[in-house]
C-alpha angles and dihedrals in degrees: 000000000000105000090211097053114142092242093055092046090050091050093050093045091055095045103127096228098038094124090053091048090053090054092048092051091048090048091054090046092053092050094047094047092047092051093047094046094041094230097317128122095036093166088068089057089051091053092049090054092051094045093049094051091047091048091048090050092050091049091049093050090050091053093048092100093045107067106185124186118212131182096267103025139038115210099203123154089264094058091040091056091050091048090048091053091051093050092048091048092050091050096048096042094054090057089063097041106052095073091046092052094046095046094046089049097239125145112269095195096062091040092054092044093053091046092051091047093050092047090048091052091050092051093050090047091052091060100032114128104175132062097244094051091047092054096043093047091049089056090044087058098040103049098055088046089055091051092048091052090059095042094112093070094176091059113080090204090060092053090048091050092050092050094050091045091052094048094048091045089053091049092052092047090052091054091051090049089055092048102046097057089054086063096039095057103046091043091061098256098309123153104180110093096230091047090048089054092050091047094050094047091053094043126093088220093067094122089068087071087076089066090045093051090052092054094043092047092052093046093049092045089060090056092047093042093232118168125300091019094057101093095110096052103077093046093047092049093049098043102039122087109268097246088053091054088051090056120023107046094044092044087064088048089059100042099037096056089051090055092039091054092049093048097049099031094053107019101050107036090134095062105038097142095055098050092040090057093047095047091043091056091048092049094046093048091048092053092050097045096041096054099038095049093044089064091065099048124112099188116077094215093047090046090054090051093066096050087051087059091051092044092059087051089057091049090052089062087069091049091051090051087065092193115136091199100051115354097055091038092056091045092051092046094050090047089055091049091047091053091055093045093048094048090049090052095053092041084064100046095041097072092038093054091042093056099038105028091226138100098187114135094224090060089067089069112126093004091142091067093050104038118008093181092061088051094050096067099055092044088064099030105042095061087051092054091048093049098246113156138276100027121090095263090068093050092046093050092044093057093041095050094042095053090043089054092048089050091056103259090141099153096044101047098056089047089050091052094050095045091048088058090050091052090058089068099061094040094051090043090068092047091050091049092052092053103034106020125102121218099209091302092284123142093192113141115254091242091075100067112146093224095045118146089221124081115229091246094060115083116223111234101223103169101076093043094048093046089049091051093051094046093049094045091052093043094050089048102042096043087077089067091058097039095115094058089045092053090046090055092050096048117114093011096132116121 
């Protein structure tokens, strides 16, 4: 049989997990090439990573009009959008990380392997439709992220971040393991989410689902770093290598809400008021704590950790809206905008930290005079993160808050508006410092930092980082102009 026959190609192209298979094959290829070359030719590994993510994205876009349900996954438009976001994030984040890894003399092969594995786990989680697959894919996402957090082995803060990440991940997994069996038993031994729902509704042990929803909410809140389960987030942000922070924590914030929405939107339809109240309190508390504590931070990476806690609180407003036509569409759209804004942020601090070895906010004083390109990105991106019009962040928050208000999230939306105004302060403070601040009156180039991760003999490859910064800044700004078509695409994407 001709292996390239049209029928065989058509069958492979419509295989429901083809994007994941492409990533698995590229992962195996990276490991084999690295072993055979004994660590040489790292640029080839970087190209394989980029090609595999692009190929996975192309395969996913081709399958968009062919939603196929399998036994363990459901490739609806909702899960396809989440998988698309993860592939785009993997592709964009690797552009900013390769120079960092090479200049800091870390191994690119293991770094790429862990990134592919974490992205693969997130994609499987986005489409998982049974309890076992959800749990396994969560661990598949969490463990590589823990390893990446401790990738800078010579930095004690990186080891501390990895340890805390691992302990908190284990705690959240334990809570989920307590919650899932309380669904498995009363449902008559069912694992598929829809069958679990039917089994619970027909069971006389239905009240036990209240205990289950408490465990599952707490376990998921750890993954999302919702208050009061956020304690690990600032330390992981501060101690992890900057490219890792740009990838791993936010990858979980894309995949986990997709699974969270499926669990609570389908599994607990008989107790909507109870879980809405619980999640609403978690989201509101996260918005308040994240923005208020961020004002007091002196480290840029630690400061960005607290807004990430508040940002997931904003995204939860869309989950609480529980409207497949508007609420989920606004949540998905804002998640896409947040990915672009977040990537633009770390594309700015990655070269700065690489050249200076510091992430202190006061060291950004006078940056405009020393490197205008590094200043260009936050000038466009920070107002978007704070929700200042006209950038895309304002449009995304406007749709999200409006549909949340129409859905009855009356306590959460006013808090979100007030805390968004507070966030403007600490974002604009950095911009003001870059233009008007004085760094000890020194005009020394930023490449001469005493604590720099780069040795003086290693040239810093600026072009890819600066191009990435400009592209992401423009994308996160201009996407607000096209927000109505984006929301229209994401309407009616729920399972």
